[in-house]
Backbone as ProteinMPNN parsed JSONL, in Angstrom:
{"seq_chain_A": "MGMRGPAPDLFSGRSERNGRTAGIIRLPARGCRKRAPKYPLTPLVQLAGEQDDVESLRALDVREHEVWRELWKLPQAVAWHMPEYAYLVQTVAMYTRAVVRAEQSFANAADRTVLLRYADMIGMTPNGLARLGWLIVEDDEPNTKPQLHVVTPSAYTDPRDEWEAMEEDDM", "coords_chain_A": {"N_chain_A": [[174.029, -88.138, -121.36], [176.613, -86.401, -120.789], [180.286, -85.419, -119.408], [179.558, -83.071, -116.983], [180.874, -80.181, -115.564], [184.451, -78.66, -115.25], [187.176, -80.707, -117.556], [188.659, -83.963, -115.671], [191.79, -83.206, -113.4], [193.761, -85.085, -114.755], [196.626, -85.515, -112.529], [195.585, -84.765, -110.206], [196.14, -85.521, -107.021], [193.012, -86.5, -105.929], [192.668, -87.899, -108.532], [193.93, -89.879, -108.462], [193.612, -91.185, -106.63], [190.784, -92.562, -106.737], [191.174, -93.731, -109.069], [191.201, -92.996, -111.607], [194.202, -92.044, -113.76], [194.705, -95.057, -113.574], [193.286, -95.71, -116.983], [195.03, -93.904, -118.371], [195.459, -93.048, -122.028], [198.899, -92.781, -123.05], [199.802, -90.738, -125.587], [201.734, -91.011, -128.631], [204.867, -87.607, -129.087], [205.928, -87.288, -131.005], [204.138, -87.792, -133.009], [201.653, -89.63, -134.961], [202.635, -92.369, -136.961], [201.223, -94.176, -139.158], [199.327, -94.92, -142.297], [196.859, -92.751, -143.039], [193.538, -93.596, -142.873], [191.264, -93.617, -145.574], [189.298, -90.823, -146.965], [186.305, -90.501, -145.358], [183.678, -89.02, -146.313], [181.693, -87.879, -148.332], [182.183, -86.12, -150.62], [182.89, -82.507, -151.817], [182.146, -82.204, -154.228], [180.336, -83.931, -155.341], [178.148, -82.846, -153.877], [177.18, -80.875, -155.292], [174.823, -78.119, -156.447], [173.304, -77.069, -159.036], [173.822, -74.678, -159.374], [175.821, -74.012, -158.427], [179.193, -73.605, -157.943], [181.843, -75.278, -159.48], [184.308, -75.191, -159.869], [185.665, -74.498, -157.975], [184.657, -75.81, -155.759], [185.381, -78.025, -156.217], [188.484, -77.482, -155.328], [188.068, -77.191, -152.932], [187.73, -79.394, -151.79], [190.038, -81.157, -152.583], [191.36, -79.315, -150.422], [190.426, -80.159, -148.28], [191.071, -82.753, -148.456], [194.168, -82.218, -147.524], [193.945, -81.454, -145.429], [193.351, -83.913, -143.802], [195.3, -85.504, -144.079], [197.432, -84.146, -142.786], [196.484, -83.966, -140.174], [195.907, -86.861, -139.751], [198.437, -87.102, -139.168], [198.893, -86.234, -136.601], [199.644, -86.617, -133.227], [197.343, -87.028, -131.22], [195.982, -89.269, -133.294], [197.395, -91.244, -133.296], [195.855, -92.974, -130.856], [193.113, -92.221, -132.467], [193.838, -94.611, -134.452], [193.043, -96.889, -132.286], [190.885, -99.531, -131.85], [189.453, -98.937, -130.293], [188.788, -96.566, -130.502], [187.351, -96.227, -133.342], [184.993, -95.556, -133.583], [185.816, -92.737, -133.523], [187.04, -91.406, -135.876], [184.376, -90.798, -138.164], [184.13, -88.69, -137.132], [186.226, -87.462, -136.706], [186.594, -86.332, -139.216], [184.167, -84.507, -140.045], [185.492, -82.885, -138.292], [187.041, -82.081, -140.126], [185.809, -81.215, -142.535], [185.28, -78.587, -141.218], [187.121, -77.3, -139.981], [188.014, -76.479, -142.556], [185.951, -75.197, -143.811], [186.266, -73.373, -141.728], [187.628, -72.03, -142.391], [187.238, -70.434, -144.67], [186.544, -67.495, -145.917], [183.655, -66.777, -146.261], [182.63, -68.016, -142.948], [181.063, -67.905, -140.273], [180.236, -66.931, -137.027], [179.047, -69.282, -136.131], [179.872, -71.203, -137.349], [182.268, -71.64, -136.431], [182.254, -72.523, -134.227], [180.892, -74.799, -134.048], [183.204, -76.29, -135.218], [184.627, -75.231, -132.675], [183.119, -77.857, -130.889], [183.99, -79.783, -131.918], [186.539, -80.269, -131.789], [186.892, -80.533, -129.497], [185.463, -82.752, -128.74], [187.175, -85.265, -130.515], [190.388, -84.825, -129.353], [191.659, -82.596, -129.78], [191.751, -80.65, -128.283], [192.84, -79.205, -124.803], [191.581, -79.75, -123.137], [189.166, -81.919, -124.376], [191.365, -83.798, -124.616], [192.08, -84.518, -122.053], [189.3, -85.603, -121.047], [188.961, -87.742, -122.35], [191.358, -88.738, -121.537], [193.787, -89.053, -122.367], [197.135, -88.314, -122.893], [199.528, -86.596, -123.649], [203.042, -87.229, -124.546], [206.606, -87.155, -124.2], [208.694, -88.253, -126.872], [211.307, -89.04, -125.593], [210.098, -90.034, -123.064], [209.5, -91.908, -119.945], [207.515, -95.28, -119.895], [206.232, -94.786, -117.553], [203.584, -94.034, -115.307], [202.178, -90.299, -114.254], [204.234, -88.318, -112.146], [203.282, -87.587, -108.959], [202.137, -85.376, -106.227], [201.858, -87.2, -104.245], [200.114, -86.739, -100.533], [201.467, -88.138, -97.417], [199.597, -90.019, -94.792], [201.446, -89.152, -92.437], [202.541, -87.821, -92.672], [200.752, -85.191, -91.3], [199.751, -84.234, -88.231], [198.131, -85.367, -85.632], [195.017, -84.458, -85.109], [193.664, -85.061, -82.458], [195.919, -85.464, -80.971], [197.429, -83.312, -80.328], [195.164, -81.799, -79.065], [194.952, -82.964, -76.8], [197.279, -81.936, -75.875], [196.765, -79.537, -75.478], [195.049, -79.127, -73.397], [196.314, -80.922, -71.355], [198.342, -78.62, -71.037], [196.215, -76.751, -70.124], [195.667, -77.271, -67.566]], "CA_chain_A": [[174.149, -86.688, -121.076], [177.368, -85.629, -120.766], [180.319, -85.215, -117.575], [179.425, -81.521, -116.068], [181.763, -78.687, -114.496], [185.947, -79.216, -115.967], [187.403, -82.184, -116.763], [189.436, -84.104, -113.789], [192.724, -83.311, -113.679], [194.392, -86.615, -114.528], [197.803, -84.877, -111.355], [195.535, -84.31, -108.567], [195.284, -86.654, -105.72], [192.015, -87.063, -106.371], [192.143, -88.881, -109.432], [195.529, -90.619, -108.102], [192.566, -92.468, -105.341], [189.768, -92.074, -107.857], [191.412, -94.992, -110.673], [191.234, -92.041, -113.275], [195.34, -92.752, -113.781], [194.992, -95.893, -114.961], [193.264, -95.723, -117.963], [195.13, -93.062, -119.513], [196.341, -93.575, -123.136], [200.104, -92.281, -123.917], [200.525, -90.081, -127.05], [203.98, -89.916, -128.526], [204.505, -85.851, -129.3], [206.491, -87.365, -132.434], [202.334, -87.732, -133.755], [201.193, -90.999, -135.817], [203.078, -92.821, -137.757], [200.802, -94.781, -140.047], [198.165, -94.227, -143.061], [195.417, -92.416, -143.021], [192.225, -94.244, -143.319], [190.404, -93.016, -146.378], [188.921, -90.075, -145.89], [184.828, -91.014, -145.155], [183.332, -88.122, -146.384], [181.557, -87.109, -149.414], [183.072, -85.012, -152.478], [181.523, -81.251, -152.241], [181.571, -81.554, -155.886], [179.377, -84.769, -155.527], [176.819, -82.267, -153.722], [176.484, -78.806, -156.217], [173.031, -77.76, -157.444], [172.875, -76.427, -160.268], [174.478, -73.11, -159.698], [177.18, -74.051, -157.237], [180.361, -73.151, -158.638], [181.94, -77.093, -159.777], [185.637, -75.123, -159.723], [185.573, -74.175, -156.731], [184.191, -77.585, -154.459], [186.967, -78.675, -156.316], [189.229, -77.009, -154.527], [187.338, -77.028, -151.284], [187.812, -80.951, -152.046], [191.353, -80.642, -152.092], [191.812, -79.257, -149.546], [189.773, -80.853, -147.197], [191.966, -84.137, -148.521], [195.135, -82.271, -147.235], [193.688, -81.498, -143.674], [192.629, -84.771, -143.239], [196.214, -86.723, -144.071], [197.656, -83.578, -141.7], [195.445, -84.644, -138.69], [196.76, -88.442, -138.88], [200.2, -87.476, -138.479], [199.059, -85.793, -135.151], [199.711, -87.704, -131.695], [196.068, -87.881, -131.067], [196.212, -90.317, -134.897], [197.036, -92.791, -132.731], [194.008, -93.718, -130.051], [192.121, -92.768, -133.62], [193.841, -95.983, -134.948], [193.112, -97.609, -132.127], [189.359, -99.839, -132.435], [188.245, -98.509, -128.92], [188.359, -95.363, -130.653], [187.407, -96.503, -134.285], [183.722, -94.596, -133.499], [185.949, -90.792, -133.86], [186.89, -91.321, -137.035], [183.566, -90.09, -139.15], [184.047, -87.492, -136.893], [187.739, -86.669, -137.455], [186.484, -85.794, -140.798], [183.45, -84.087, -139.856], [186.059, -81.807, -138.073], [188.551, -81.735, -140.887], [185.009, -79.91, -143.316], [184.374, -77.919, -140.457], [188.167, -76.534, -140.754], [187.994, -75.883, -143.933], [184.728, -73.929, -144.176], [185.82, -72.499, -140.926], [188.608, -71.074, -143.61], [187.241, -69.171, -146.157], [185.784, -65.606, -145.552], [182.168, -66.1, -145.868], [182.321, -68.262, -142.449], [180.734, -67.326, -139.683], [180.964, -67.608, -135.417], [178.634, -70.835, -135.534], [181.005, -72.7, -138.226], [183.888, -71.623, -135.82], [181.256, -73.179, -132.514], [180.509, -76.541, -134.711], [184.925, -76.576, -134.953], [185.617, -75.707, -131.706], [182.44, -78.714, -130.853], [184.351, -81.08, -132.813], [187.786, -80.215, -131.554], [187.166, -81.553, -128.029], [185.037, -84.26, -129.199], [188.16, -85.656, -131.151], [190.691, -84.829, -128.334], [192.331, -82.035, -130.471], [192.348, -79.312, -127.258], [193.456, -79.282, -124.109], [189.486, -80.372, -122.474], [188.9, -83.138, -124.92], [192.189, -84.691, -124.19], [191.652, -84.83, -120.127], [187.799, -86.069, -121.095], [189.045, -88.825, -123.49], [191.817, -89.847, -120.554], [194.828, -89.002, -123.472], [198.045, -87.739, -122.395], [200.596, -86.524, -124.584], [204.039, -87.865, -124.064], [208.016, -86.585, -124.95], [209.262, -89.577, -127.032], [211.851, -90.318, -124.697], [209.429, -90.441, -121.113], [209.372, -93.201, -119.809], [206.361, -95.511, -119.677], [204.96, -94.781, -116.349], [202.297, -93.116, -114.548], [202.673, -89.004, -113.829], [204.307, -88.413, -111.256], [202.499, -86.89, -108.387], [202.784, -85.225, -105.395], [201.125, -87.074, -102.782], [200.767, -86.481, -99.107], [201.188, -89.452, -96.58], [198.416, -88.986, -93.649], [201.987, -89.577, -91.262], [203.12, -86.302, -92.878], [200.169, -84.462, -90.932], [199.84, -84.491, -87.246], [196.576, -85.555, -85.715], [194.097, -82.773, -83.649], [193.577, -85.153, -80.306], [197.575, -85.608, -80.204], [197.355, -81.504, -80.661], [193.847, -81.616, -78.636], [195.551, -83.438, -75.547], [198.216, -81.447, -75.892], [196.259, -78.416, -74.863], [194.136, -80.017, -72.447], [197.474, -81.318, -70.899], [199.106, -77.355, -70.536], [195.483, -76.023, -69.398], [195.536, -77.899, -66.375]], "C_chain_A": [[175.923, -86.841, -120.575], [178.2, -85.206, -119.003], [179.985, -83.624, -118.016], [180.747, -80.969, -115.922], [183.096, -79.833, -115.627], [186.297, -80.236, -116.133], [188.593, -82.697, -115.679], [190.576, -82.986, -114.353], [193.138, -84.516, -113.862], [196.032, -86.242, -112.865], [197.862, -84.865, -110.649], [196.101, -85.703, -108.18], [194.477, -87.283, -105.901], [191.883, -88.16, -107.44], [192.693, -89.983, -109.427], [194.155, -91.941, -107.305], [191.497, -92.655, -105.853], [190.439, -93.509, -108.548], [191.7, -94.108, -111.648], [193.146, -92.521, -113.89], [195.816, -93.675, -114.567], [195.016, -96.076, -115.811], [193.917, -94.898, -118.707], [196.138, -94.121, -120.43], [197.642, -92.248, -123.658], [200.061, -92.601, -125.219], [201.543, -89.703, -127.538], [203.669, -88.753, -129.005], [204.696, -86.719, -130.77], [205.429, -87.478, -133.484], [203.155, -89.699, -133.907], [202.122, -91.559, -136.803], [202.72, -93.314, -139.343], [200.015, -94.31, -140.901], [196.789, -93.868, -142.361], [194.683, -93.231, -143.235], [191.63, -93.223, -144.924], [189.402, -92.124, -145.83], [187.132, -90.249, -146.552], [183.557, -90.497, -146.207], [183.033, -87.584, -148.129], [182.276, -86.35, -150.539], [182.177, -84.002, -152.017], [181.018, -81.193, -153.707], [180.101, -82.828, -156.37], [178.142, -83.813, -155.356], [176.021, -81.507, -153.92], [175.829, -79.31, -156.927], [173.708, -77.452, -158.008], [173.694, -75.001, -160.76], [175.387, -73.005, -158.485], [178.439, -74.125, -158.883], [181.505, -74.162, -158.226], [183.673, -76.434, -158.832], [186.162, -75.005, -158.527], [185.551, -74.418, -155.309], [185.639, -78.36, -155.259], [188.26, -78.397, -155.466], [189.568, -77.484, -153.286], [187.588, -78.909, -151.162], [189.11, -81.397, -151.851], [192.363, -80.634, -150.635], [191.155, -79.781, -148.078], [190.373, -82.337, -146.913], [193.435, -83.744, -147.946], [195.386, -81.614, -145.77], [194.008, -82.988, -143.369], [194.065, -85.769, -143.517], [196.876, -85.632, -143.379], [197.504, -84.772, -140.296], [196.038, -85.959, -139.115], [197.494, -88.523, -138.638], [200.541, -87.239, -137.19], [199.465, -86.624, -133.823], [198.407, -88.364, -131.276], [195.71, -88.819, -132.534], [195.889, -91.649, -134.239], [195.841, -93.425, -131.851], [192.875, -93.336, -131.658], [191.942, -94.28, -134.346], [193.362, -96.908, -134.292], [191.621, -98.48, -132.231], [189.108, -99.436, -131.449], [187.575, -96.716, -129.565], [188.168, -94.55, -131.951], [186.377, -95.609, -134.657], [184.484, -93.805, -133.967], [186.544, -90.688, -135.096], [185.801, -90.163, -138.512], [183.689, -88.972, -138.534], [185.653, -86.721, -136.716], [187.158, -85.784, -138.977], [185.379, -84.981, -140.797], [184.51, -82.716, -139.483], [186.381, -81.277, -139.478], [187.192, -80.498, -142.255], [184.875, -78.972, -142.393], [186.045, -77.263, -140.158], [188.385, -76.291, -141.785], [187.199, -74.408, -144.66], [185.007, -73.018, -143.524], [187.265, -71.286, -141.69], [188.445, -69.918, -144.058], [186.259, -67.888, -145.353], [184.626, -65.5, -145.35], [181.656, -67.427, -143.855], [182.222, -67.264, -141.057], [181.192, -67.563, -138.321], [180.253, -68.613, -135.454], [179.267, -71.924, -136.058], [182.317, -72.489, -137.544], [182.979, -72.104, -134.487], [181.289, -74.065, -132.587], [182.67, -76.617, -134.767], [184.991, -77.014, -133.921], [185.248, -77.88, -130.578], [182.95, -79.766, -131.117], [185.576, -81.66, -132.207], [188.178, -81.003, -129.92], [186.894, -82.052, -127.941], [186.388, -85.53, -129.543], [189.561, -85.169, -130.117], [192.114, -83.414, -128.854], [193.003, -80.596, -129.316], [192.499, -80.07, -126.01], [192.662, -80.262, -123.41], [189.472, -82.013, -122.785], [190.219, -84.137, -124.855], [191.702, -85.228, -122.52], [189.71, -85.605, -120.268], [187.553, -87.194, -121.664], [190.169, -89.84, -123.006], [193.199, -90.112, -121.762], [195.704, -88.464, -122.98], [199.236, -87.713, -123.739], [201.867, -86.444, -124.391], [205.071, -87.39, -124.322], [208.251, -88.186, -125.704], [210.448, -90.201, -126.049], [211.057, -90.35, -123.16], [209.617, -91.62, -121.104], [207.908, -93.751, -119.606], [205.763, -95.904, -118.37], [204.094, -94.023, -115.99], [203.226, -91.469, -114.126], [202.821, -89.046, -112.253], [203.756, -87.108, -110.601], [203.001, -87.252, -106.963], [201.538, -85.653, -105.103], [201.515, -87.244, -101.397], [200.377, -87.753, -98.229], [200.82, -89.074, -95.157], [199.999, -88.812, -92.126], [202.635, -87.739, -91.547], [202.016, -84.841, -92.302], [200.172, -84.728, -88.896], [198.407, -84.724, -86.58], [196.3, -85.01, -84.57], [194.472, -83.62, -82.772], [194.078, -85.159, -79.859], [197.165, -83.84, -79.771], [196.343, -80.917, -79.651], [194.77, -81.838, -76.993], [196.237, -82.197, -75.244], [197.431, -79.785, -74.545], [195.788, -78.152, -73.548], [195.081, -79.782, -71.58], [197.722, -79.568, -69.76], [197.394, -76.327, -69.791], [194.977, -76.3, -67.862], [196.051, -77.371, -65.083]], "O_chain_A": [[176.105, -87.763, -119.78], [177.632, -84.901, -117.955], [180.139, -83.131, -119.134], [181.701, -81.64, -116.315], [182.992, -80.873, -116.276], [186.045, -81.069, -115.262], [189.283, -81.933, -115.004], [190.453, -82.199, -115.291], [192.825, -85.24, -112.917], [196.178, -87.288, -112.232], [198.854, -84.891, -109.92], [196.404, -86.67, -108.878], [194.619, -88.494, -106.075], [191.154, -89.143, -107.307], [192.325, -90.968, -110.067], [193.989, -93.144, -107.503], [190.891, -93.24, -104.955], [189.737, -94.477, -108.256], [192.459, -94.443, -112.557], [193.142, -93.562, -114.548], [196.607, -93.684, -115.51], [196.047, -96.536, -116.302], [193.564, -94.937, -119.886], [196.896, -95.065, -120.208], [197.459, -91.229, -124.324], [200.151, -93.642, -125.871], [202.219, -88.699, -127.316], [202.518, -88.53, -129.38], [203.758, -86.814, -131.562], [205.691, -87.304, -134.675], [204.074, -90.42, -133.518], [202.286, -90.725, -137.694], [203.378, -93.1, -140.362], [199.696, -93.152, -140.631], [196.026, -94.405, -141.557], [195.167, -93.979, -144.084], [191.809, -92.005, -144.942], [188.775, -92.279, -144.782], [186.773, -90.166, -147.726], [182.728, -91.228, -146.75], [183.846, -87.084, -148.906], [183.285, -86.847, -151.039], [180.989, -84.237, -151.794], [180.093, -80.588, -154.248], [179.254, -82.727, -157.257], [177.25, -83.759, -156.204], [174.916, -81.228, -153.455], [175.854, -80.277, -157.689], [174.894, -77.459, -157.68], [174.018, -74.497, -161.835], [175.575, -72.025, -157.763], [178.453, -74.467, -160.065], [182.067, -74.131, -157.131], [184.13, -76.85, -157.768], [187.225, -75.543, -158.217], [185.974, -73.878, -154.288], [186.571, -79.03, -154.814], [188.929, -79.327, -155.015], [190.575, -77.925, -152.734], [187.524, -79.396, -150.033], [189.303, -82.087, -150.85], [193.28, -81.256, -150.099], [191.653, -79.632, -146.961], [190.333, -82.983, -145.866], [194.149, -84.734, -147.787], [196.426, -81.348, -145.166], [194.982, -83.215, -142.651], [193.905, -86.924, -143.121], [197.531, -86.448, -142.731], [198.054, -85.749, -139.788], [197.095, -86.046, -138.49], [197.915, -89.486, -137.996], [201.562, -87.553, -136.579], [199.37, -87.796, -134.186], [198.197, -89.555, -131.044], [194.482, -88.889, -132.489], [195.039, -92.536, -134.319], [195.053, -94.278, -132.258], [191.957, -94.114, -131.917], [190.946, -94.922, -134.681], [193.059, -97.918, -134.928], [190.955, -97.806, -133.017], [187.878, -99.494, -131.467], [186.587, -96.032, -129.301], [188.391, -93.359, -132.165], [186.471, -94.921, -135.673], [184.232, -93.728, -135.169], [186.54, -89.511, -135.455], [186.172, -89.316, -139.325], [183.391, -87.997, -139.224], [185.913, -85.521, -136.632], [187.519, -84.711, -139.461], [185.425, -84.409, -141.886], [184.452, -81.685, -140.154], [186.011, -80.174, -139.881], [187.522, -79.403, -142.708], [184.051, -78.175, -142.842], [185.763, -76.064, -140.168], [189.393, -75.59, -141.866], [187.441, -73.424, -145.359], [184.607, -71.896, -143.835], [187.592, -70.127, -141.433], [189.047, -68.846, -143.995], [185.515, -67.753, -144.381], [184.149, -64.634, -144.616], [180.459, -67.592, -143.618], [182.916, -66.287, -140.776], [182.229, -68.197, -138.125], [180.717, -69.365, -134.597], [179.337, -73.082, -135.648], [183.346, -73.03, -137.949], [183.599, -71.693, -133.507], [181.625, -74.73, -131.607], [183.118, -77.342, -133.879], [185.208, -78.181, -133.595], [186.02, -78.673, -130.039], [182.488, -80.799, -130.632], [185.832, -82.853, -132.047], [189.119, -81.635, -129.439], [187.405, -82.729, -127.049], [186.486, -86.548, -128.857], [190.156, -85.501, -131.143], [193.235, -83.364, -128.348], [194.021, -79.907, -129.374], [192.358, -81.292, -125.968], [193.026, -81.407, -123.146], [189.642, -82.971, -122.031], [189.994, -85.328, -125.071], [191.072, -86.218, -122.149], [189.169, -86.053, -119.257], [186.454, -87.75, -121.683], [190.32, -90.999, -123.391], [193.564, -91.263, -121.997], [195.171, -87.682, -122.192], [199.607, -88.607, -124.499], [202.114, -85.331, -123.926], [204.699, -86.637, -125.222], [207.973, -89.198, -125.06], [210.583, -91.39, -125.76], [211.686, -90.765, -122.186], [209.87, -92.345, -122.066], [207.054, -92.959, -119.21], [205.079, -96.887, -118.085], [203.939, -93.077, -116.763], [204.414, -91.379, -113.817], [202.066, -89.504, -111.395], [203.676, -85.999, -111.129], [203.62, -88.198, -106.475], [200.468, -85.106, -105.368], [202.593, -87.652, -100.966], [199.276, -88.303, -98.27], [201.364, -88.218, -94.459], [199.675, -88.427, -91.003], [202.999, -86.851, -90.776], [202.262, -83.696, -92.68], [200.839, -85.694, -88.527], [197.485, -84.144, -87.153], [196.879, -84.974, -83.484], [195.488, -83.344, -82.134], [193.952, -85.021, -78.642], [196.557, -83.534, -78.745], [196.478, -79.742, -79.312], [195.112, -80.909, -76.261], [195.784, -81.442, -74.385], [197.623, -79.37, -73.402], [196.055, -77.215, -72.796], [195.056, -78.73, -70.94], [197.492, -79.33, -68.575], [197.549, -75.35, -69.059], [194.134, -75.688, -67.206], [195.885, -78.011, -64.045]]}, "name": "protein", "num_of_chains": 1, "seq": "MGMRGPAPDLFSGRSERNGRTAGIIRLPARGCRKRAPKYPLTPLVQLAGEQDDVESLRALDVREHEVWRELWKLPQAVAWHMPEYAYLVQTVAMYTRAVVRAEQSFANAADRTVLLRYADMIGMTPNGLARLGWLIVEDDEPNTKPQLHVVTPSAYTDPRDEWEAMEEDDM"}
C-alpha cells in the first residue's frame, strides 16, 4: 500500500524533526553525464503483426531511442544510475514508450494518464521527486541541508507565566 495524502514537504520543520531531510538525495541541476543504459524494451517492429505498418513502427522505435537518450541526461538520471534505484530503469523505459505513444495523434486520455503515473514513479514531477526524497540543486550550491526556518522554544513565552501574571493583576 502506498503513501496517502500529499508528499511530505522536505522544507518543513516537521520533516526536519522526523528526520525526513536526512536521506535527501541531491541531484545536480546540470543533469547526468553518464552514458544511458541499453534500452531494455523489445522494439515495436518485433512485436508487429501482419497488418501493422512496419515503417511507422520503425519510426516509433527511433523516436523511443531519442527520448530514452534525452531522459538519461536529466538530473533524475543521476539517481536512476544508483544501485538502490536500479529497479526504476524498466519503469523509465515504460515511461519512454508512454511518452512516444502520448505524442501520437491517436493517443487518448488513458494514454496520457499512464504517462502521468509513470512520471510520478520515476521522479519526473515535483510530487514524484518529493516521494522519492530527491532534490534538484544548482551546481554551485553547497552540499548542506536546505535552510529551514526553525522556531526555538525560547521564542515563545510560557503560557503559565502569562497566567500567573493575569492572576496577580486580578488580586
